[in-house]
LOMARZA-684715 format. One record per residue: x, y, z of N, C-alpha, C in turn. Coordinates in steps of 0.02 Angstrom, whole numbers, plus 50000, padded with zeros to 5 digits. Example, Ala and Ser with C-alpha at 12.3 -4.5 7.8 and 13.67 -1.06 7.14 Angstrom:
2
506604971650390506154977550390506604983550390;506424988850354506844994750357506455000250394;
//
This chain:
672
355494601646045355414600446117354724602446141;354474608446118353834610846142353264606246122;353314603246061352784598646039352744592546082;353334590046105353344584246150353004586046216;353174591946243352894594046307352134594846300;351914597846244351194598746235350834592146233;351144587146200350834580546196350714577646266;351224578446310351154575646377350674579746420;350654586346410350174590246448349464588346428;349364587046362348704584946339348514578246367;349024573946377348884567346405348774567546480;348894573346510348784574046581349314570946625;349924570246599350464567246639350844572746676;350894572246740351274576946781351974574246791;352474577546764353154575146768353514578346826;353834574346866354194576946923354734581946904;355054580646847355634584646829355474590146779;354854592046771354694597646727354844604146763;355064609146727355254615546757355244620946704;354964626546720354944632146672355524636846684;355714640346631356204645746633356834644046671;357224639546643357874638046672358354636446615;358994636546630359504635046579359474627646561;359584626346498359574619546474360224616046490;360184609846515360764605746529360854600846471;361434601046439361554596746381362184592546392;362194586746360362784582546364362814577746306;363404575346290363514570446237363924564646265;363694558646251364044552646274364144547946215;364754545646206364914541146150365124534346177;365014529146137365254522546154366014522446148;366354517646179367094517446175367364517546104;367014514446056367264514645987367024520845949;366624525045981366414531345952365834530845904;365564524945892365054524145840364354525745866;364194523945927363554525645957363624532145996;363174536845985363204543346018362514544946046;362494547146109361884549246142361914556846154;361434560446127361364567546141360824568546194;361014571546250360554572146307360374579546316;359724580746325359474587546338359014587246399;359174591246449358764591546510358524598646518;357914599846495357624606646498356974606046538;356404606646505355764605446538355694598046557;356044593846521356054586746536356704583946508;356844577746525357454574646501357294570746437;357644572546383357584568846321358284566946297;358304561946255358954559846228358834556746159;359324557446116359304554746048359914550346037;359854545445993360394540645981360554540445907;361204541245892361434540345823361924534545821;361944531345764362384525545753362764526845688;363424527645694363834529345636363554535545600;363314540345639363064546545611362334546345590;362024540545590361324539945569360874539945630;360364544145629359904544645686359444538545687;359454535045743359004529345752358404531045796;358524534945849358004536845896358084544345910;357524547845916357564555045926357074557245980;357334561346025356934564246080356574558946121;356914553446136356644548746186356544552446251;356034550446288355864553946351355964549246410;356264551946463356344548246526356124552746583;355674550346624355434554246681355184549546735;355214552046797355004548246855354574552746898;353994550446918353524554446956353424551647026;353714555047074353614553247144352994556847171;352604553447211352004556447239352184561447294;351904567547288351984572447341352664575747345;353114574347298353784577347301353794584047266;354214588447290354314594747255354654593547189;354464597347139354764596447073355484598747074;355924594547048356634596147049356854599746986;357464602146987357764605646931358384601846908;358454601046844359084598446818359604603846828;360144602046862360634607246877361314606046846;361494599846831362174598646805362214592046770;362744591246732362894584946700363644583546708;363814577446726364504575846742364934575246679;365574575246688366024573746633365994566246618;366144564646555366164557646536366724554046572;366584547946595367094543746626367114537046590;367704534246584367794527946550367914522446601;367584516646592367654511146638367784504646598;368164500246630368274493546604368194488646661;367834483346650367694478646704367734471546679;367974467146721367984459946707367434456646748;367034452646715366444449646747366504442146745;366444439046804366404431746809365674429846802;365534424846761364844423146744364724415646745;364674412646804364544405446806363854403746778;363814398246743363194395646714362884400446663;363314404446630363054409346582363324407746513;363204412146466363434411146397364194410446393;364534414346433365264414246438365444413746511;365974410346527366164409746598366444416246625;366714420446581366954427046600367014431246538;366984437846547367064442346490367244449246517;367484453646473367684460446490367234465346455;367024470546491366604475846464366964482546467;366824486746418367044493646421366434498046410;366414503646444365864508346433366074515346455;365724520246429365794527146451365164529146487;365224533646536364664535246579364634542746593;364034545246598363924551946625363294551946667;363224556846710362664557146757362354564046753;361694564246745361314570346746361014571146816;361144576946848360934577846917360404583246924;359984582346975359494587446992359664590447060;359284595547080359434598847144359084595447203;358734589947191358404586547247358664579447257;359264578047231359584571647244359444566247194;358974567447148358834562447097359314563347039;359534557847009359994558246952359824552846902;360084553746841360004548846788360704546946765;360854540446768361504537846748361454534846679;361844537446632361874534846564362524531046554;362474525346518363074521746498363034520246423;363604520946390363654519246319364164513746310;363934508146286364354502446268364414502246191;364894498646166364924497746094364314494146067;363974490446110363394486446088362724489246112;362724495246142362074497846163362114503546212;361534506346227361464511946272361004509846330;361174512046391360754510546449360714516646494;360144517146529360094522446580359674519746638;359764522846696359354521346754359294527446798;358764527646837358664532846887358984530646953;359254535446989359534534247056359284539747102;359034537747160358794542847208358284539947255;357824544147278357324542147327357314546947386;357144544447444357114548547504357184544047565;357414546847621357474542947682356794540647707;356294544947700355624543147722355284538947667;354754535447685354404531447634354164535647575;354194532747516353984536247456353574531547412;353194534547366352844530747315352994533947247;352994529747196353084532147128352424531247091;352154536747068351514536447031351604533546962;352174535346929352264533146861352994534046840;353214530146793353844531246759353694531846685;353974537046655353894538046583354524535846548;354454531346501355004529246458354724528646388;354864533646347354604533846279355184533046230;355114528246185355634526646136355374528746067;355644534246041355404537145979355894535545922;355664531745874356094529645820356054534545762;356614535045726356674540145674356204538945615;356024532545603355574530945548355094525445570;354654523745524354154518545538354454511745525;354884509645571355254503445562354814497345579;355074491445561354724485245576354884483045647;354364481345685354444479245755354264471945763;354624468645808354494461745829354234462045900;353584461445909353274462545974352924456245998;353104453646058352724448146088352154451046131;351554450846105350994453946140350744449646197;350434452846244350094449346299349564444646270;349504438946302348984434146281348344434946321;348314440146364347734441346406347474448446391;347024449046344346784455646324346374459046380;346054455046422345654457946476346094460946531;346634457546547347104459946598347804458846570;348044463246527348644461846487349284460646527;349334463346587349954462546625349944456346669;349424452346662349374446146700349344440246651;349924437246636349954431746588350614428146597;350724422946558351294418546568351914420646527;351874426246491352444428646451352664423446400;352164420446367352284415546315351894417646254;352234420446204351904422646144352404422746087;352164421246027352584422045968352634429445951;353054431145904353174438145887352704440445831;352384446145842351994449345790352474454045753;352534453245688353004457045648352624461845603;352704468445615352334473545578352664480245588;352534485145544352784491845555352544494545622;352934498945652352754501945717352064505145713;351904508445658351274511945652350674507245651;350804500745639350264495845638350244491645701;350584493945754350594490245817349884489645845;349754484045878349104483145911349064487645973;348454489245992348344493146054348344488246113;348914485246124348974480046174349694479946201;349764478646265350424478346295350834472646266;351464474046253351954468946234352474468546289;352744462546300353244461846352353944461846321;354444462346363355134462846340355484456146347;356024455146306356314459746256355874460346194;355924466246162355594467546099356114470546052;356024469545988356534471545939356234475845885;356624480845863356424485245807356984485145756;356804483445695357284483045640357334489945606;357894493245617357994500045591358364500045524;358404494345491358744494045427359474492345434;359884497345447360604496145456360764493245524;360304493445569360414490745637359754488545666;359784484145715359194482345754359284485045825;358744487445853358744489645923358294484845962;358574481646012358194477246055358104480646123;357484481646142357324484746207357284479346260;357644480446315357594475846371357714479746435;357624476346490357744479346556358134474446598;358484476946647358854472546691358934475746760;359124471546808359174473646878358494476146904;357974472646886357304474446908357184471246976;357224475247028357154472747096356744477647137;356264475047175355814479347215355494484747171;355274482647112355004487347064354624483347012;354104486246981353744482446930354134482046865;353964477246824354284476546759353954480946707;354304481846652354094486446600353764482746542;353214485446518352884483446456352924489346408;352824487946344352814493446294352194492746251;351974498446226351404498546180351564503446124;351384501546063351534505746005351074511846001;351364517345975350984523445962351344527145906;351074526845846351414529845789352074526245777;352614529945778353274526945770353634526445837;353264526145891353544525845959353314519545995;353704517546045353504512646094353524515946162;352974515646198352914519046263352834513846318;353194515046372353204510346427352574511046470;352374505446500351874505546553352064500246604;351784500746663351984496546719351364494146756;351414488046783350874485446824350814489446888;350224492046905350144495646968350284491147028;350424494347084350534490547146349884486947165;349914480547181349294476847196348974478947262;348314478647263347934480847321347574474947355;347234470947315346884465147342347004459147297;346894453147326347044446947291346484441947299;346494437047255346074431047263346494425147238;346184419147239346554413147220346144409047170;346474406647117346154401747073346134395147110;345554391947115345494386147160345894380047137;346014379247072346344373047050347044372347078;347424377847078348114377547103348244382247161;347724385547185347804390747237348314395947214;348274397447149348714402547120348444409447137;348864413547164348664420347186348644425047126;348124429147123348084434047069347804440647097;347944446047062347764452747084347044454247063;346644456647110345944458447095345834466047095;346264469847128346204477147128346904480047136;346994486047109347654489147107347644496047139;348224498047163348314504847189348394509747130;348414516347146348504521247093349224523447086;349684519147108350394520447099350724513847078;351354514247055351674508147029352184505247077;352464509347122352994506647166353014510647230;353274507447282353384510847345354014508247377;354294512247423354904510147457355144515747503;355754515147526356054520447566356804519947558;357134525647565357854525947560358084527647489;358724528947483359034530347419359204523847385;359044523247322359154516947287359254518347213;359474513247177359494513447104358894509647078;358644511947022358064508946990358284504746930;357834501046899358044496446845358364500146786;358794496546752359104499046690358624498246632;358574503546592358224503346527358764502746473;358734497546434359294495746390359064495546317;359454498546273359344498246201359964495046170;359924488646155360484485046124360474486546049;361044488446022361104490245952361554485145918;361294481645869361674476445833361634477745758;362174476145723362204477245651362164470745611;362274465245643362214458745613361824454345662;361364450445636360944446345681361364441545723;361954439645699362364435045738362634438145802;362594444845808362804448245870362284447745925;361674445945907361124446545955361134441146010;361194434645992361164429546045361744430146095;362304432946074362904433146117362954439546158;362484444146151362524450446188362474449146263;362864452846302362914451646375362684457546418;362354462646389362194468646428361704467146485;361224462746474360734461346527361084458646589;361574454346579361964451546635362444456646663;362784460446620363294465246642363014470546689;362394472746676362104478246713361734475946775;361694469546787361344466946846361784467346908;361474466946967361844466847030362234460447036;362814460947069363274455347073363004449847119;363344444147116363164438147154363104439647229;362544437747260362444438847332362484432347372;362604426747339362634420447376363304420047413;363264419147479363864418847520364194411947514;364854411947514365214405547512365234402747442;365454396447438365524393347372364834391447344;364834390647280364204388847246364264382047211;364704377747237364804371147206364164366947208;363704368547253363094364747259362604366147201;362734371447163362324372847104362584368447047;362234363147033362464358246986361974357746927;362144360846872361714360246813361714353146786;361254351746742361224345046714360574343946676;360474337846654359874336246616359364332846661;358744333346639358174331346681357704326946641;357524321146669356974317246642356324320246669;355884322046623355294326046641354654322246624;354164322846666353554318846662352974322346627;352894328746636352254332046619352134332346544;352644334046503352524334946431352284328346400;352574322846422352364316346394351784313346433;351504317146480350894315146516350954308346550;351554306946577351674300746612351474294646569;351564295246503351314290046456351834284546445;351944280646496352404275046490352074269246453;352504265146423352254259046391352754253446405;352524247146397352964241546410353114240346483;352674242846527352774241746599352184237846626;352264234846686351734230646714351364234046771;351334240746767350954244546818350594250246781;350094252946814349714258546785350124264946794;350324267946739350744273946742350334279946766;350654284046805350334290046832350754292946887;350464297046928350834300246982350834295347041;351294290647038351334285547090352064283247096;352184279047146352864277047163353204273247106;352854268547076353164264347025353344268446963;352914273246945353054277346887353694281446897;353754284446955354344288646966354974284446976;354914278547002355494274047004355714272346933;355234271746889355394270346819355764276246787;355534282346800355894288246775356594288646804;356664286846868357324286846899357774281646865;357504275746852357904270646818358134273146749;357684276246713357864278946648358414284246654;358334288746703358844293846713359524290746730;359514285646772360144282246790360464278846730;360064275546689360324272146630360684276946583;360444283146581360694287946533361104293546566;361294292346629361724296946666361444304046669;360784304446678360454310946690360494312446764;360584318646781360674320446851360014320746890;359464322346855358854323846891358244320746858;357714320046899357034319646874356634325146908;356104327246875355644332046905354994328546922;354734329846981354054328046998353634334146985;353284334246929352894340046911352224340046948;351764344046924351134345146961350784338546978;350594338047041350214332147063350534328447120;351164329847136351484326247193351204328647259;350944334747261350504336947316349844339047284;349314339247320348664341047293348664348547278;348674350547214348734357647198348154361847225;347564358747232346984362447258347074364447331;347494360747366347584362047438348034368147450;348474369647403348964375047415349444373247470;349534366847483349974364547538350494359847510;351094362447498351624358347470352024354647523;351814355147586352134351447639351834344547648;351254343347616350904337047622350904333447555;351224327647552351294323747491350684319247484;350464318047422349884313647411350044306547435;349524302847455349634296047483349964291147435;349884292347369350164287647320350924287947317;351224292947349351954293747346352254293347415;352794289547421353214289547480353854293347461;353844299947472354384304147447355064302547478;355114301647544355764299747572356054293347541;355624288347530355854282147499356064283347426;355704287747392355874289247323356554292847319;356664297447365357314300947367357884295947379;357774291347425358294286347439358424281847379;357894279947345357964275847286358354279647232;358184285947223358534290047173359274290747191;359414292047255360114292747277360504286347264;360184280647273360534274347262360714273347188;360374277147144360494276647073360914282547047;361114286947092361494292847071361074298247039;360434298447056359954303247027359674307447084;359524313747070359214318247119358534320547095;358144323347141357444325147127357344332647135;356954335547088356734342447090355974342347093;355674346747134354954346847145354634352947114;354074351947081353674357447053353244360547108;353114367047102352644370447146352424376947114;351964380347147351704386847125352064392247165;352204397947134352594403247166352324405147234;351684407147237351424409747300351344404147352;351254397847329351224392247376351894391247410;352434391347371353094390847400353234396847445;353044402747422353184408747461352834408647528;352224406147530351844405947592352154401047642;352454395547616352744390447660353504390247652;353804395947638354494396247614354994393247663;354984395447725355464392947773355374385547786;354744383547797354614376547812354764372047752;354594374247692354704370147633355454369447618;355824374947624356554374647611356884370047662;356704370747725357024366747777356844359347769;356204357947757355994350947752356304347447692;356264350547634356464346947573357214347047562;357554352247586358284352047583358554346447628;358264345847688358464340547734358324333647706;357774333047668357584326647639358054324547582;358374329447550358824327947495358584330447428;358034334247427357794337447366358304342747345;358434343447280358964347947256358704354647230;358044355347224357794361747200357064361447185;356804367247163356094367847146356014370647075;355534367847039355284370946979354674374947000;354704381546994354184385947022353794388946965;353134388546969352704389746911352154394746927;351864397646875351254401646878351324407946921;351834411846908351854418546937351354422846899;351444423246833350964426746789350824433846811;351334437146837351274444146860351944447546848;351924454346848352544458146844352484464546884;352094464446938352054470146982352604469847034;352664475047075353214475447122353214469647172;352624467847198352594462347246352794455747214;352604454647151352804448547117353554448147108;353864453747091354584453947083354934452747150;354674455747203354954454647269354924447247288;354394443947268354314436847284354874432647253;355044434047189355544429847157356234430847188;356374436947211357014438047246357014434847314;356464435247350356414432247416356504424647412;356164421547364356224414247355356944412447337;357254416247291357934414847271358424415247329;358334420247371358784421147428358714415547479;358094413947496357974408747546358194401947521;358064400447458358274394047430359034393547427;359364399147413360094399047412360374397347481;360054399847533360274398247601360234390847616;359774387447582359684380247593359984376147536;360374379247493360704375847437360204372347392;359684376047373359174373447329359194377347263;359204373747208359184376947142358454378647124;358384383047074357724385347053357674385446977;357114382846953356924383446883356284387546883;356334393946861355764398446863355364397746798;354764394746805354314393446750353724398246757;353344399546704352764403946709352934410746736;353444413946707353724420146734353964424446675;354114430646690354404435246641355124433246625;355404436246573356084434546550356594436346603;357164432946604357694434646652357894441946647;357924445346703358094452446704358654453846753;359144449246755359744450346795359794446246857;359234443246880359264439546943359724433546937;359834430946877360274425046870360994426746886;361184433146882361854435146905361854436146981;361324439147006361274440647077361174434347119;360764429747094360654423247126360734417747074;361354415447064361474410447012361164403647025;360844402747083360454396547094359814396547053;359614402347025359054402546978359354400946909;359314394646889359694392446831359304392746766;358644392646769358244392746707357634397146716;357394399746659356794403746657356374401446597;355724402146604355304400746545355264407146504;354684410646505354604416746464354784415246391;354564409546368354704407446299354104403246276;353954403746212353404399846184353674392846172;353694388946225354074382746225353694376846197;354004370946205353744364746175353054362946201;352884365046262352234363146289351674365846246;351814371346210351284374446171351054370146112;351474365646088351264361546030350734356446049;350664355246114350154350346135349444352646118;349354359246112348684361846097348674366846039;349194366645997349194370945937348804367445882;348204369845868347764366745819347974368645748;347704365245700347804367045630347284372145608;347494376745567347044381745538346894379845466;346264379345449346054377945381345584383545359;345794387245308345394392745285345804397545243;345564403745240345894408845198346344413145242;346964413845219347444418145254347844421845201;347844428445206348184432745157347964431245085;347314429845078347034428745012347134421844984;347434417345022347564410644997347244405445044;347044399845015346794394345055347384390545086;347364389545151347914386245185347654380845231;348084376145245347974370945296348644370345332;348704373445390349344373945424349244374545499;349764373145539349714374245611349594381645626;349174382945676349024389945694349644393645718;350074390245754350694393245777351274390045740;351724394245716352284391845675352894391045720;352994385045746353554383945792354234384445759;354344381445700355004382245670355184389545657;354704393645638354834400845631355034403845698;354654402245749354814404945815355484402445839;355644396145824356284393245847356884396845819;356814400045761357374403745732357274411345739;356814413245783356714420345800356904421745872;356634417745919356744419445989357474419046012;357914414745983358604414846007358954421545996;358714425445948359004431945934358734437345982;358114436646005357794441846046357754439546118;357314434846133357254432246201357914429146224;358264425746180358904422646198359434427546219;359344433846201359834438946219359904439746295;359364438546332359374440246403359514434246449;359564428146421359764422646464359404416146449;359484411546495359294404546484358544403646474;358364398146439357674396746423357484389746446;356894389146477356614382646494356134380746438;356424378946380356044377446320355774370246321;356084365946359355894358946368355894355046302;356474354246271356524350846206356554343246212;356644339946155356784332846155356214328446133;355714331246099355164327146074355384323146014;355234316646014355464312245960354894310045914;354284312345924353744311145875353734317145829;354164317145780354284323045739353834322945678;353564328845661353074329245607353234334845558;353094333645495353174338645443352614343845448;352674349045408352164354245406351474351345389;351464346445344350824343445322350534338645374;350974335345412350744329945455350594332045527;350834337845548350764339545619350034340145641;349894337245700349244337745732349354338745807;348914342445841348974342945913348764336545947;349184333845990349044327746028349274329046099;348844327846148349024329646216349484324646250;349294318246251349674313346291350284310546255;350264310446189350834308046150351004313446099;351234319246121351274325146078351804324546024;351654327745968352124328445912352534334845922;353054335345880353414341745874353394343845801;353434350345789353474352845720354204352845698;354324349845640355004349745614355334343045624;355954342645604356294336145600356614334045666;356844327845667357214325245725357834329445738;358194331145684358814335045694358664342145718;358084344745702357874351245729357824350845805;357554345245830357504344245902358194343345934;358624339445903359294338545931359664345145935;359554349445885359914355845883359734360345942;359124359645968358924363846025359424363346083;359704357546093360144356446151360804360246146;360954362746086361554366746076361384374046063;360864375246025360674382046009360454385846071;360084382546116359814385946174360314386346231;360284391846267360634392346332360154389546385;360344383946416359884380546461360274375946508;360534378646564360944374546609360574368546640;359914369246648359514363746675358994362146622;359154357446578358724356446520358384349646522;357784349446494357364343546500357454338746442;357324332446455357144327546404356394326646411;356024329846365355304330646376354894324446357;355174320046316354774314246295354834308646346;354484303046334354454297946386355014292646377;355184289146429355734284246427355664279046372;355054276746359354964271546308355184274046239;355014280246223355204283146159355964283846155;356274286246209356994287246208357374280546203;357114275446234357444268946230357404266046159;356864267446125356794265046056357244268946009;357424275046029357844279445987358494280846023;358844275546044359414276246088359994280146055;360064279645990360604283145957360544290745967;359944293345957359824300445968359844302246042;359584297746084359604298846156360324299346180;360754294846157361454294946177361794301446157;361604304146099361904310446078361694316146125;361044316546140360804321746185361164321246252;361194315246280361474314546348362224315646349;362554315446291363274316646289363444324046289;362954328346279363084335446273363124338846342;363584343546351363574347446413362954351946415;362804354546474362264359546480362544366446496;363174366946514363504373446523364134373446481;364324379446460364884380046414365314386046434;365924386146408366384391546423366344397146372;366074395746314366074400646260365514399046212;365224404246181364724403146130364824408246074;364654406246013364674410645955364094408945910;363804413945880363304412945828363674413545762;363774407945728364174407745667363814410745607;363184409245602362774411645546362064412645572;361684416545536360984416945553360654423245529;360004422745520359584428445504358924427445541;358754432345582358174431545625357554429945585;357214424545606356614422345571356734417645514;357374416345498357534411845443357944405845466;358524406945495358934401345517359454403745567;359774398945601360294400545649360794394745650;361434396345657361964391345668362364393645728;362384389645780362694391445843363244386445861;363784388945891364284384445918364424386245991;364574381146030364754382046101365364377746116;365774380046162366394376546180366394374746253;366614368646267366754366446335367444363146334;367934366246367368614363746364368884364246294;369144358846268369404358746199368894356346148;368284354746172367784351846129367264357046108;367014356346047366544361146019365904357445999;365354361046005364694358345989364344363345943;364094360945887363824365345835363134362845814;362674367445804362004365545782361694371145741;361244369045697360874373845656360144372045653;359724377045643359004376045636358754380745581;358234378645546357914382945496357164383045507;356844387945475356114388245476355834382845429;355224383745406354934378645362355254378645293;355694383445280356034383645216356684379545220;356754374445179357374370745177357934375145149;358554374145173359094378345149359764374845155;360234376945114360914374545117361344379545155;361804377045195362284381345230362974378345220;363464382745220364164380645220364434381645290;364594376145323364874376445390365624377145384;365864383245398366584384745394366894382945461;367474379645460367794377245521368314382145549;368254388545531368714393545557368684394145633;368114392345663368054393045735368464387945773;368684382645740369044377245774369784378845779;370094378345838370814378845843371154373045806;371794373645795372164368345761372134361945800;372164356445764372154349845796371714345145757;371584339445787371174334345755370574332945799;369994332045767369364331245803368994325045778;368714321445825368244316045809367544319245807;367224318445750366584321845739366024316845734;365484318245770364854314645761364334319945742;364014318945685363564324045659362904320845638;362354323745662361684321545643361414326645593;361214324245534360944328645482360274325845458;359864330245430359224328145403359324322945348;358904317745350358934312645298358644315145232;358754311245180358524313145113357774314345111;357394310645152356664311045151356374314745211;356794318745245356574322145306356024327345292;355994330045231355454334845215354774331645225;354734325145209354094321645214354044317445277;354584313845293354614309745353355094313045402;354824316845448355244321345488355714317645535;355584311245547356044307345590356664304845553;356704306245489357264303645448357904307645462;358434304145479359074307445491359634302745471;360224305745464360834302045448361374304145498;361784299245518362344300745563362994300145523;363414305145530364084304845500364604304845556;365044300145553365614299845599366254300645557;366664305445574367274306445535367784310145578;368404309945554368954313645586369084319945545;369184325445581369254331945548369894335445571;370254338045524370794342745538370624349245502;370444354445539370204360645506370724364045463;371364362345470371864365345427371864362345357;371574356445351371554353145285370844352945256;370344352445300369644352845277369344359145304;369234363945261369044370745283368294371445298;367874367545264367154368545272366784362245250;366124362445261365694356845244365024359545221;364764357045166364114359045142363574354745176;363064358045202362524354545237361854356845211;361374352345210360684354045192360234353045252;359834358145266359314357645317358644357145282;358264352045299357614350945268357114356145293;356514356045266355984360345291355874358945365;355914364245406355864363245478356434359245507;357004359345473357544354845491358104357845529;358664354245531359244356545567359804351445564;360324352845604360874348045612361174349245680;361534344245705361864344745770362484340545768;363034343045797363664339545793364094340945854;364504336145872365014337345923365704336145892;366174340345911366864340045887367314338845948;367514332645958367904330846017368644330745996;369034334946028369744335446009370114329146033;370494326145987370864320146005371494322146044;371674318046092372244319646135372874316646106;
//
């Protein structure tokens, strides 16, 4: 304990809860099944250690909160353990409902501040509770995660080395021992492989507070936070607001409140990771008044990824009336609920989303879409919408617009977080859905405001438009390969980023390329991996509002695959990860009613899997299955369709091969 305190004194950190010469407060908290145990010590500071089945995973983790100008408090007591069980309704989530059990204890101080610990069978969480009636500021929060050994970490580092906390939260995972971590902020979720278990660090219920980043130090990960913003400027192209100077504190407020949860998810098999529900469970409950039937998930015909590159039409494609009528026609033909008008429907340089460009008659376009059974979603920038929030919500809801795709937050300070809650609340009042793009990972707001149906914070399909090939020496060998390995990422992020909620990955590219053939192309972009790898995204990913990213001409030429995509639900009642190993492959199944949907993806390594039908209830199913063709390793568009009837009591399993960068996708429709 003294060595930890000395380290912080040398670092010059003043801890609110440090105190000399007092009795030590100790406590032990176990998960309901008794396997996870937290040992808590509150002496000069609050530390805690975590064991799993008797094996120490983390030791002397530190938690502290520093209020400006407050008297230093004393830890005075620790509550008895209490057991709780709760049923949670979860619309538009991984499961429509689920039950949680946890044990809880509270460490109290003599000045009203407390720390609430919870132990679930799947992880440990804590949060600070307190404050003051008068205004307060928080200079710093200390959250240090000390691992027992030099384990392997999966860290998504900031892509902005100059200003690390200002970026789009889109990065692949750097995989290395903790001791070899870069001196650079990484965003959450982040994962550490402890051998017998993996610990995934995440946060949830982040409201009126900055988000957490971590940075490696030895065998530790230490938290840091974006300071409270002081001054701003605007990038002229989109009038995107950015921070130019910061205060010397991280948060301010008044009153007694709870602070964000710090969560350590503990999993023993990688298949437990995508289905974990702690981020949602610990978030604040739904605040939308009345029914939420107006929140209608569905599929979207999207313009930006394919760069409005229509063919076979008698007009010049672009951001104009005829082009969008064409997208509406395509959506209607394929029973898609929405189209998005991405950047350009208003002049982004103006920062005025109330004024539509002359090339578009938006009211007429809305009427045309309505006549076809299609609705429209509008793109905008976070601070532009926030500045015109009341007027924009009133105008576009009255016009018949169903929601906004909001982009380029690229911040995680307290004011930025407040903005996303303010927008969610106001849009809910006007029955407008939200797709949050260019933002940090979901941290509970999707439970609090379920009209926020999708989040980016993923290294999505748009990145392949500018992923160049690397030719040179790597790890002592001459290579010619894409700089970013999308198939590897595709079978990594569902285990880590996928743990916290939906992804706006924007799948559906049909110009599929092998490892050897892939090239970056902007207007007619390729995808890495096979056609079936792309189809699998629509089942593997949690994405209530999901895109068809390619252009209508491509989809019409590939109607068989298009029909399969459009036949799939976007929300489900149940999900299971049947097989998988992070960074290698994944097999996921989802259920809607009596029907099941199954898909698998692999990295660049081709592999065989045995699909066991134990997940299917008794009965007979009509199956349509898309699998990689014999030549898919070389010609990535090669696929085969199998149609057959299945009774799982007589046919127990099926052998499948996934090609390099490949996959499979299937629907099992129960016969009546």
